[in-house]
GUDOSE-325299 format. One record per residue (C-alpha): residue in one letter; x, y, z. Coordinates in nm, 3 decimals, padded with zeros to 5 digits, always signed. Example, Ala and Ser with C-alpha at 12.3 -4.5 7.8 and 13.67 -1.06 7.14 Angstrom:
<pts>
+---+---------+---------+---------+
! r !       u !       v !       w !
+---+---------+---------+---------+
! A ! +01.230 ! -00.450 ! +00.780 !
! S ! +01.367 ! -00.106 ! +00.714 !
+---+---------+---------+---------+
</pts>
This chain:
<pts>
+---+---------+---------+---------+
! r !       u !       v !       w !
+---+---------+---------+---------+
! M ! -01.587 ! +02.147 ! -01.921 !
! E ! -01.330 ! +02.428 ! -01.898 !
! H ! -01.261 ! +02.331 ! -01.536 !
! N ! -01.198 ! +01.967 ! -01.639 !
! S ! -00.958 ! +02.085 ! -01.917 !
! D ! -00.770 ! +02.293 ! -01.661 !
! T ! -00.750 ! +01.997 ! -01.424 !
! N ! -00.629 ! +01.767 ! -01.697 !
! L ! -00.355 ! +02.014 ! -01.795 !
! M ! -00.237 ! +02.048 ! -01.438 !
! D ! -00.233 ! +01.671 ! -01.396 !
! K ! -00.018 ! +01.638 ! -01.710 !
! L ! +00.223 ! +01.910 ! -01.604 !
! F ! +00.259 ! +01.752 ! -01.257 !
! A ! +00.329 ! +01.414 ! -01.426 !
! L ! +00.585 ! +01.570 ! -01.658 !
! L ! +00.767 ! +01.719 ! -01.353 !
! L ! +00.771 ! +01.377 ! -01.185 !
! Y ! +00.933 ! +01.216 ! -01.494 !
! L ! +01.218 ! +01.469 ! -01.461 !
! L ! +01.278 ! +01.436 ! -01.084 !
! P ! +01.552 ! +01.207 ! -00.940 !
! H ! +01.304 ! +00.987 ! -00.749 !
! H ! +01.537 ! +00.774 ! -00.545 !
! L ! +01.775 ! +01.065 ! -00.455 !
! L ! +01.479 ! +01.269 ! -00.325 !
! S ! +01.348 ! +00.970 ! -00.132 !
! Q ! +01.692 ! +00.915 ! +00.026 !
! V ! +01.704 ! +01.283 ! +00.136 !
! M ! +01.358 ! +01.241 ! +00.282 !
! Y ! +01.477 ! +00.924 ! +00.467 !
! W ! +01.738 ! +01.130 ! +00.652 !
! I ! +01.509 ! +01.424 ! +00.723 !
! T ! +01.231 ! +01.205 ! +00.869 !
! R ! +01.480 ! +01.025 ! +01.097 !
! C ! +01.640 ! +01.332 ! +01.237 !
! E ! +01.610 ! +01.318 ! +01.620 !
! W ! +01.692 ! +01.686 ! +01.691 !
! R ! +01.391 ! +01.778 ! +01.903 !
! P ! +01.324 ! +02.130 ! +01.778 !
! F ! +01.340 ! +02.017 ! +01.412 !
! K ! +01.134 ! +01.699 ! +01.442 !
! N ! +00.873 ! +01.872 ! +01.661 !
! I ! +00.824 ! +02.144 ! +01.399 !
! L ! +00.784 ! +01.882 ! +01.126 !
! I ! +00.525 ! +01.688 ! +01.335 !
! R ! +00.324 ! +02.000 ! +01.420 !
! Q ! +00.325 ! +02.122 ! +01.058 !
! A ! +00.209 ! +01.781 ! +00.931 !
! I ! -00.079 ! +01.764 ! +01.185 !
! R ! -00.191 ! +02.114 ! +01.080 !
! L ! -00.143 ! +02.072 ! +00.712 !
! Y ! -00.312 ! +01.729 ! +00.679 !
! N ! -00.563 ! +01.762 ! +00.968 !
! I ! -00.434 ! +01.447 ! +01.136 !
! D ! -00.654 ! +01.302 ! +01.412 !
! M ! -00.422 ! +01.237 ! +01.706 !
! T ! -00.711 ! +01.140 ! +01.940 !
! I ! -00.694 ! +00.782 ! +01.801 !
! A ! -00.312 ! +00.757 ! +01.830 !
! A ! -00.175 ! +00.523 ! +02.097 !
! E ! +00.068 ! +00.807 ! +02.194 !
! P ! -00.100 ! +01.150 ! +02.160 !
! D ! +00.198 ! +01.336 ! +02.306 !
! L ! +00.389 ! +01.476 ! +02.008 !
! A ! +00.708 ! +01.521 ! +02.210 !
! A ! +00.723 ! +01.141 ! +02.276 !
! Y ! +00.808 ! +01.057 ! +01.914 !
! R ! +01.185 ! +01.030 ! +01.870 !
! C ! +01.168 ! +01.142 ! +01.496 !
! F ! +00.911 ! +01.231 ! +01.231 !
! N ! +00.903 ! +00.880 ! +01.094 !
! A ! +00.815 ! +00.740 ! +01.434 !
! F ! +00.523 ! +00.981 ! +01.433 !
! F ! +00.424 ! +00.904 ! +01.074 !
! T ! +00.417 ! +00.528 ! +01.141 !
! R ! +00.249 ! +00.570 ! +01.481 !
! P ! +00.034 ! +00.292 ! +01.614 !
! L ! -00.332 ! +00.353 ! +01.695 !
! R ! -00.524 ! +00.285 ! +02.021 !
! P ! -00.635 ! -00.081 ! +02.043 !
! D ! -00.997 ! +00.017 ! +02.022 !
! A ! -00.957 ! +00.261 ! +01.733 !
! R ! -00.997 ! +00.009 ! +01.448 !
! P ! -01.233 ! -00.279 ! +01.548 !
! L ! -01.231 ! -00.573 ! +01.307 !
! A ! -01.543 ! -00.674 ! +01.119 !
! V ! -01.721 ! -00.951 ! +01.318 !
! E ! -01.831 ! -01.158 ! +01.016 !
! T ! -01.593 ! -01.460 ! +00.998 !
! N ! -01.594 ! -01.463 ! +00.614 !
! A ! -01.535 ! -01.088 ! +00.583 !
! V ! -01.230 ! -00.959 ! +00.390 !
! L ! -01.082 ! -00.672 ! +00.592 !
! S ! -00.941 ! -00.351 ! +00.465 !
! P ! -00.572 ! -00.375 ! +00.515 !
! V ! -00.522 ! -00.005 ! +00.567 !
! D ! -00.681 ! +00.336 ! +00.623 !
! G ! -00.712 ! +00.496 ! +00.286 !
! A ! -00.927 ! +00.579 ! -00.016 !
! L ! -01.030 ! +00.315 ! -00.264 !
! S ! -00.884 ! +00.394 ! -00.605 !
! Q ! -01.039 ! +00.104 ! -00.796 !
! S ! -01.163 ! -00.252 ! -00.749 !
! G ! -01.296 ! -00.521 ! -00.973 !
! Q ! -01.200 ! -00.819 ! -01.189 !
! I ! -00.871 ! -00.887 ! -01.360 !
! V ! -00.968 ! -00.923 ! -01.728 !
! D ! -00.743 ! -01.080 ! -01.988 !
! G ! -00.446 ! -01.030 ! -01.757 !
! R ! -00.514 ! -00.655 ! -01.723 !
! I ! -00.586 ! -00.450 ! -01.406 !
! F ! -00.784 ! -00.126 ! -01.431 !
! Q ! -00.590 ! +00.180 ! -01.310 !
! A ! -00.810 ! +00.478 ! -01.405 !
! K ! -01.028 ! +00.596 ! -01.690 !
! G ! -00.853 ! +00.494 ! -02.011 !
! R ! -00.562 ! +00.327 ! -01.831 !
! D ! -00.477 ! -00.023 ! -01.718 !
! Y ! -00.161 ! -00.233 ! -01.665 !
! S ! -00.064 ! -00.601 ! -01.677 !
! L ! -00.086 ! -00.847 ! -01.393 !
! E ! +00.237 ! -01.008 ! -01.519 !
! E ! +00.430 ! -00.678 ! -01.495 !
! L ! +00.280 ! -00.603 ! -01.147 !
! V ! +00.411 ! -00.934 ! -01.005 !
! G ! +00.750 ! -00.901 ! -01.159 !
! G ! +00.696 ! -01.153 ! -01.436 !
! D ! +00.647 ! -01.446 ! -01.186 !
! S ! +00.453 ! -01.703 ! -01.390 !
! S ! +00.321 ! -01.883 ! -01.076 !
! L ! +00.167 ! -01.560 ! -00.947 !
! V ! +00.017 ! -01.476 ! -01.284 !
! E ! -00.144 ! -01.818 ! -01.292 !
! A ! -00.270 ! -01.782 ! -00.932 !
! F ! -00.452 ! -01.454 ! -00.993 !
! E ! -00.555 ! -01.486 ! -01.356 !
! D ! -00.924 ! -01.376 ! -01.393 !
! G ! -00.919 ! -01.294 ! -01.017 !
! S ! -01.015 ! -00.984 ! -00.823 !
! F ! -00.817 ! -00.676 ! -00.729 !
! A ! -00.854 ! -00.374 ! -00.508 !
! T ! -00.622 ! -00.066 ! -00.506 !
! I ! -00.624 ! +00.155 ! -00.185 !
! Y ! -00.435 ! +00.486 ! -00.168 !
! L ! -00.295 ! +00.610 ! +00.161 !
! S ! -00.272 ! +00.987 ! +00.195 !
! P ! -00.031 ! +01.164 ! +00.428 !
! R ! -00.306 ! +01.201 ! +00.691 !
! D ! -00.373 ! +00.825 ! +00.710 !
! Y ! -00.253 ! +00.553 ! +00.945 !
! H ! +00.040 ! +00.395 ! +00.771 !
! R ! +00.060 ! +00.045 ! +00.906 !
! I ! -00.059 ! -00.244 ! +00.689 !
! H ! -00.259 ! -00.538 ! +00.823 !
! I ! -00.357 ! -00.866 ! +00.675 !
! P ! -00.715 ! -00.886 ! +00.534 !
! L ! -00.753 ! -01.260 ! +00.617 !
! A ! -00.574 ! -01.508 ! +00.838 !
! G ! -00.295 ! -01.653 ! +00.631 !
! R ! +00.044 ! -01.812 ! +00.604 !
! L ! +00.327 ! -01.628 ! +00.425 !
! T ! +00.463 ! -01.831 ! +00.131 !
! K ! +00.664 ! -01.586 ! -00.083 !
! M ! +00.790 ! -01.231 ! -00.097 !
! L ! +00.924 ! -01.046 ! -00.401 !
! H ! +01.102 ! -00.706 ! -00.413 !
! V ! +01.056 ! -00.549 ! -00.757 !
! P ! +01.276 ! -00.240 ! -00.816 !
! G ! +01.132 ! +00.048 ! -01.011 !
! R ! +01.050 ! +00.422 ! -01.025 !
! L ! +00.898 ! +00.619 ! -00.739 !
! F ! +00.627 ! +00.824 ! -00.902 !
! S ! +00.372 ! +00.987 ! -00.677 !
! V ! +00.065 ! +00.764 ! -00.643 !
! S ! -00.179 ! +01.050 ! -00.585 !
! P ! -00.509 ! +01.048 ! -00.771 !
! S ! -00.362 ! +01.303 ! -01.017 !
! T ! -00.073 ! +01.076 ! -01.123 !
! T ! -00.299 ! +00.766 ! -01.120 !
! R ! -00.499 ! +00.948 ! -01.391 !
! T ! -00.200 ! +01.046 ! -01.603 !
! V ! +00.104 ! +00.811 ! -01.562 !
! P ! +00.066 ! +00.494 ! -01.765 !
! R ! +00.119 ! +00.161 ! -01.580 !
! L ! +00.182 ! +00.350 ! -01.260 !
! F ! +00.156 ! +00.062 ! -01.010 !
! S ! +00.355 ! -00.182 ! -01.223 !
! R ! +00.636 ! +00.071 ! -01.275 !
! N ! +00.690 ! +00.181 ! -00.915 !
! E ! +00.910 ! -00.008 ! -00.671 !
! R ! +00.701 ! -00.262 ! -00.479 !
! V ! +00.705 ! -00.551 ! -00.241 !
! V ! +00.476 ! -00.846 ! -00.337 !
! N ! +00.369 ! -01.062 ! -00.040 !
! L ! +00.192 ! -01.389 ! -00.113 !
! F ! -00.018 ! -01.566 ! +00.152 !
! E ! -00.227 ! -01.885 ! +00.158 !
! T ! -00.568 ! -01.825 ! +00.313 !
! D ! -00.916 ! -01.969 ! +00.344 !
! A ! -00.991 ! -01.788 ! +00.013 !
! G ! -00.692 ! -01.945 ! -00.159 !
! P ! -00.385 ! -01.738 ! -00.261 !
! M ! -00.384 ! -01.372 ! -00.166 !
! A ! -00.128 ! -01.107 ! -00.257 !
! V ! -00.080 ! -00.791 ! -00.056 !
! I ! +00.132 ! -00.562 ! -00.274 !
! M ! +00.301 ! -00.262 ! -00.109 !
! V ! +00.369 ! -00.002 ! -00.376 !
! G ! +00.637 ! +00.260 ! -00.318 !
! A ! +00.607 ! +00.625 ! -00.413 !
! I ! +00.796 ! +00.952 ! -00.417 !
! F ! +00.945 ! +01.017 ! -00.071 !
! V ! +00.864 ! +00.661 ! +00.043 !
! A ! +01.219 ! +00.592 ! +00.158 !
! S ! +01.156 ! +00.236 ! +00.255 !
! I ! +00.890 ! -00.034 ! +00.306 !
! D ! +00.902 ! -00.256 ! +00.613 !
! T ! +00.760 ! -00.603 ! +00.678 !
! V ! +00.736 ! -00.759 ! +01.022 !
! W ! +00.923 ! -01.071 ! +00.915 !
! A ! +01.209 ! -00.913 ! +00.710 !
! G ! +01.240 ! -00.556 ! +00.843 !
! T ! +01.323 ! -00.290 ! +00.589 !
! V ! +01.298 ! -00.425 ! +00.235 !
! A ! +01.530 ! -00.197 ! +00.033 !
! P ! +01.669 ! -00.222 ! -00.319 !
! L ! +02.018 ! -00.374 ! -00.310 !
! S ! +02.025 ! -00.413 ! -00.692 !
! R ! +01.820 ! -00.340 ! -00.996 !
! S ! +01.716 ! -00.708 ! -01.017 !
! I ! +01.401 ! -00.865 ! -00.882 !
! R ! +01.470 ! -01.050 ! -00.560 !
! S ! +01.256 ! -01.340 ! -00.430 !
! W ! +01.231 ! -01.509 ! -00.085 !
! S ! +01.043 ! -01.840 ! -00.030 !
! Y ! +00.883 ! -01.917 ! +00.309 !
! E ! +00.768 ! -02.268 ! +00.226 !
! G ! +00.947 ! -02.578 ! +00.349 !
! G ! +01.288 ! -02.575 ! +00.516 !
! S ! +01.357 ! -02.597 ! +00.888 !
! S ! +01.213 ! -02.255 ! +00.988 !
! E ! +00.873 ! -02.217 ! +01.153 !
! P ! +00.584 ! -02.114 ! +00.924 !
! I ! +00.507 ! -01.741 ! +00.931 !
! V ! +00.134 ! -01.728 ! +01.016 !
! F ! -00.090 ! -01.425 ! +01.083 !
! E ! -00.431 ! -01.393 ! +01.247 !
! R ! -00.680 ! -01.178 ! +01.053 !
! G ! -00.611 ! -00.811 ! +01.112 !
! A ! -00.253 ! -00.859 ! +01.236 !
! E ! +00.007 ! -00.600 ! +01.133 !
! I ! +00.231 ! -00.719 ! +00.846 !
! G ! +00.421 ! -00.405 ! +00.751 !
! R ! +00.432 ! -00.030 ! +00.718 !
! F ! +00.507 ! +00.248 ! +00.476 !
! N ! +00.771 ! +00.501 ! +00.576 !
! M ! +00.571 ! +00.790 ! +00.416 !
! G ! +00.256 ! +00.740 ! +00.208 !
! S ! +00.172 ! +00.504 ! -00.070 !
! T ! -00.069 ! +00.237 ! -00.207 !
! V ! -00.171 ! -00.124 ! -00.141 !
! V ! -00.292 ! -00.351 ! -00.417 !
! L ! -00.484 ! -00.667 ! -00.312 !
! L ! -00.512 ! -00.966 ! -00.542 !
! F ! -00.733 ! -01.273 ! -00.501 !
! G ! -00.790 ! -01.572 ! -00.731 !
! K ! -01.079 ! -01.640 ! -00.961 !
! D ! -01.421 ! -01.649 ! -00.784 !
! A ! -01.243 ! -01.631 ! -00.440 !
! V ! -01.406 ! -01.316 ! -00.302 !
! E ! -01.691 ! -01.077 ! -00.374 !
! W ! -01.639 ! -00.705 ! -00.308 !
! G ! -01.891 ! -00.529 ! -00.090 !
! A ! -02.111 ! -00.224 ! -00.163 !
! V ! -01.860 ! +00.007 ! +00.006 !
! M ! -01.606 ! -00.056 ! -00.280 !
! E ! -01.685 ! +00.253 ! -00.482 !
! P ! -01.402 ! +00.472 ! -00.621 !
! D ! -01.285 ! +00.732 ! -00.373 !
! A ! -01.464 ! +00.561 ! -00.081 !
! K ! -01.289 ! +00.619 ! +00.253 !
! L ! -01.190 ! +00.288 ! +00.412 !
! C ! -01.072 ! +00.215 ! +00.765 !
! M ! -00.843 ! -00.070 ! +00.854 !
! G ! -01.041 ! -00.366 ! +00.979 !
! E ! -01.374 ! -00.284 ! +00.821 !
! G ! -01.537 ! -00.542 ! +00.591 !
! I ! -01.469 ! -00.466 ! +00.224 !
! G ! -01.592 ! -00.797 ! +00.084 !
! N ! -01.661 ! -01.163 ! +00.160 !
! I ! -01.507 ! -01.502 ! +00.089 !
! R ! -01.728 ! -01.675 ! -00.168 !
! G ! -01.884 ! -02.010 ! -00.072 !
+---+---------+---------+---------+
</pts>
């Protein structure tokens, strides 16, 4: 009990420090550091990260550290084609990332479970977009945390067609398990990119949540999605003269420049999570984490 009290105190002190830090300024500094191409400096950063986080380079498409032009190129490195085989079941929902499951379950009364004693609103998460609230009301969610040692590219869990993207400005709190336990409404307060797809399971949202030192979030169709204002910005990909943006299951859709979190949303009775979906479970991109119902 004493150990738990000490842990709770440390969590709260860490959260207090985060409230005081200039999140976006620090992330901008990190942006320049991680893109420095001076070989001695970037090589030191890469070697230290591998040692500190025990990063497995045997599965990297490029195992030679000197081949990466900067730290960010290393951090967002692709994996070997055989490193993450996709689940063979045609109705399987794939994990979009390598990471640890934070929570999964049902959206109840418009609220999403964050951690013991904490939740947040679906409406706030999707930037107040009423059509998205309606699409995912009483639906399912899964929250997956990417640590610094993880693969940082994001893939689509089901084949789908992109219909909408929102950029929601916000804070850049850490999204570590410690802050998830202590910072209220964490995922609906941090900056995020909400991507909406139409799939065989109905509407699906893949939400890329920013965090401290996450200098930018990239998507394959829009490049770097960065805050140009403090207002919510929206892009529609339906209709018009442009070709539909369609992805096969498991295709890459974006990446985090430094670590963060992905929140998946599905509509009511659309999917059923698998037995693997227990808090803190280690997930690999491409493995089955649930099934399409029906």
